[in-house]
N, C-alpha and C positions, 0 to 999 in steps of 0.2 A: 245565393248571395244576398237576396233581399231580406232574409231573416236575421242578418247580422245587425247589431245595434248601431254601428257607425261605418262610414265608408273607409275609415282608417283601418278597420279590421278586414274589410273586404278587399282593399286594393292589393296588398301583398299576395293574397290567395289567388286573385284573378291573374295577376302578373305571373306567378309561378305556374298556374295551370296553362296559360297561353304559351309560355316557354316550353313546358313539358309537351304540349300538343305539337308544337312546331319541331322540336328536337326529336320527337318520336316519328313524325310523319315524313319529313324531308329525306332522311337517309334511305327510306324504302321507296322513294318516289323518283329517284334519279339514277342514272347509270354510272357505274364506276368505269371511267374511261382512261385509267392509267395505262401506260404502255400501249396506247392507241387501240386498246381493246374495248369491248362492251360487255360488262358484267354487272351483277347486282351486288349491292352492299348487304352485309349480314342483317339478320332480324333479331339477334340475341337481345337487343336492348328493349324489345317489347315486353319481355317478362318482368322487367324492373318496375313496371307500372303497377303490377298486382302482387308481386312477390318481393318483399323487402330483402329477403336473404340473397336474392340474385343481384342486388345492386352492386355488390363488391365486384362482380364481373365487369361492370362498366369501367373499372379502373385498371383492368389487367390485360386487355387485349392488345394485339399487335397487327391488326388487319391493314390499316392505312392511317396516315397522319390525320386526314380529315375526319374519317369515321370515328377514330378513337377520341378526337377532339370533341365531336358531337356527343359521344358517350360521357365524357367528362363533364360537359355542360349539362347534360341530362341528369347526371348524378347530383350536381349542384342545385339544379332546379327542384329536384325531388326533396333534397335536404331543406331548401328554403320553404317548400310547401309544408314539410313536417313542422318547421319552426313556427310558421304562421298559424297552423292549426292548433297549436297548444293554447291559444287564447280564445278559442271559439267553443260553443256548446257541442256536446256529443252528437246530437242529430245532424249538425252541419258536417262533422267529420265523417259520419256514416254516408251522407249524401255525396260527399266529394270522393270518397273511396269507391262508391258505386259508379260515379262518373268516370273514374280512371279505369275501372273494370270494363265499362262499356266502350271506352276509347280503345283499349287494347283488343277487346274481342272483335269489334267491328272493323278495325284496321286489319286484323289477322284474317277475317273473313274476306275482306276486299282483296287482300293480297292472294289468298288461295284462289279466288275467282279469276284473278288476273293471270296468275302463273300456272294454275292447274286446271282451269275451266270449271271449278267447283261452283255449283249453283247456290246462290245465296238468296233467300226469300226477301222480297221487297217489303219494307216496313216504313211507317211514317217517320220514325226517328233514325232511319238508316244513315250512316255516316257518308258524307259526300267525299269521294276520293277517285282520282284518275291519275294513272302513272304519268309523270312528266308535268302534271298540273295539279299538284296537291292543294286541297283546300286548307289553308293555314291562316288563322285569324290574327296571328301575332305579326302585324305588318312592320317589317323592318327592325324588329326588336332583337334579333339574334344575327348579328352581322356575319358570324362565321358560317352560317348556313347558305350564304350567297354563292352563286356559281363562281364569282371572282375569287372568293376566299378558297374555295375548293380547288380551283385551278392553280392558285399560287402554291398551295401545299402539295398538290400533285407534282408540280415541277421540281420540288425539292426531292422527290422520290426517284426521279429519273436516273436509272443506272445503278441504284444502290442495292446492296444485298439484304436479305431478310434480317440479318443480325444488325446491320446499320440502320434499317428501318425501325427495329425494336428500340434501339438506343435513341434514335431521333424522337420517337413517340414518348419515351420516358422523359427526355429533356423538355419536350413540349408541355407535358403535364406539369413539370416543375414551374415553367414560365407562366402558364395559364393560372395555376393555383396561386402563385405569388401576385400576379397582376390583378386577379379578380378581387383582391382585398382593397384596391384603390381605384374604384370606378370613376372618381371625380378628378384624378390627377391628369394634368395635360400630358398627352402622349398615349401610351398603351402598348399592347402587344403588336409587334410587326411580324405577321406570319411568314412573309416571304423570306425573312432573314433569321427566323427563330431568335428574336431578341425583344427585350422590353426597352422602350424609349420613354424616358420621363423628363419632363421639362416643367418644374414647379413654377408657380407664379413668383415674381419678385426674385428671380435667381440671377439677374444681371447677365442674361445671355448664356449661362451655363446649363448644361443638361447632363443626364446620366443615361448610360445604356448598359444593359446586361446581355451579353451574347452567349448563346449556346453553340457548341461545335456544329459546323455545317455538315450535313449528311453527305457521305461519300468521300470525304477526305480531300475535296478539291480546294477547300478554303481553310479557315481557322479550325484546328482540331482540338482546341481546349476552350473551356469556359473563360470568359474575361469580363471584367467590369471596367468601363471607360468613363472618364469625365471629359467632356468636350465643351467647346464654346463657339457660339456663332460669331464669325468675323465679318464685318461689313465688306461687301465687294468694292465699295468706294472707300478708300482709306481716309477720305476727308469727312466721312460721316460718322456720327456716333451710333452705337447699336440701337439705342432707343428710337432713333429717327431715321435709320437707314431703310431703303426700299428693298434691298435684297442682301442676303448674307450667306456665307458658306460655313458649314460645320468643320471644326478643326479639333483633332484629338489633343488633349492636354496631358492627361496621365492615364495609364492603363495598368490594371492589375490582372495578370494572367494567373488563373487559379490552378493549383496542382491537382485538385479533385473537384468533382461536381458539387455545387452548393445545393443546399436544401431550399425548398420553397420558403421556409421560415426565415432563413438567412437573407434571402433576397427581399422578402417582405419587410424585414427589420431595416434593411438599407433604404427601401422606399419610404418607410415610416419616418425615418430620421430626416430625410430631405423634405418630406411633405410638411413636417412641423418646423423645420429650420432650413429654408432654401439657401441661406447664406453659407451653409456647410459646404456646398459645392465649390464655392470660391476658396474656402480654406483647404479643402481636399486637393484642389488644383495646384496648391503650393507645395504639396508633399513631394519629396524627391525619391529617387529609386532606393528601395530598401526601407522606406518609411511606411507606416501603417495609417490608413484612413481613420481619423479620430472616431472612437467609439465602435470600431468594427475589427474584424480579423483579417481584412484584406490588405495585402502588402503590394505597394507600387513596384512594378517590374519595368515599366517604360515611361519615359517622359517625352512629350512632343518636341522639346527643344534639345534632346540629347542625340 
């Protein structure tokens, strides 16, 4: 990194490498405790560090919501690294590829020693790794790797079939892909409910949520887009000055088919640029279309 001309070139590379290291390491360093069991997560994602052709496999698995989420984020981190490397000299790219190869090799060796008792020679540059206490330098930068996020997603899988799990994973990929394009928008992905919550600045208390079907069929079984508004708990207070408020649904668009990540991203892009659109959309009645979109209002809060 010190060979680069400016810190502006180094920063995105360092960020991507740290994310890659964390996303590679944590899934093989914790137990899969779904259904009150104790199992290991797959190791298929390790190959993606050194074999670009294997990266497509990061987007097609159905092991579990949390693991496939980690694979999706790893795919994105590797793509970000590729983009950042286009602006650096060839020797830097060679050095970074060698670093990725070392990361994959040493982690694989440590895993083999842990699971199979294989002896690994001690070297000065040997990677530090212990199951349950992985050495991850990216402190707090990948929220979905936390135990809390893993447990929230695991709860969504309780009692569902493999087919329902595969559908939930596909829906999660759509939400994550759409949400990842708007890192600065107030709100974000709510893993516990498989939804995107977006509350742009200057939206006068209005917010947007995009809900995926709940796994298992106990809740909503169709995608829907909802415009809501925060209502002050004290009716004598204005929203801007209230101490507490409760969200209230204003209009909802129940979707006949699953939306694409691009369609959701377009929706988020519209309200990020024009937060006043939420107030306009809130006035649309049943049968009307949200301006500039294909989404038809199917329910209104006052109907």
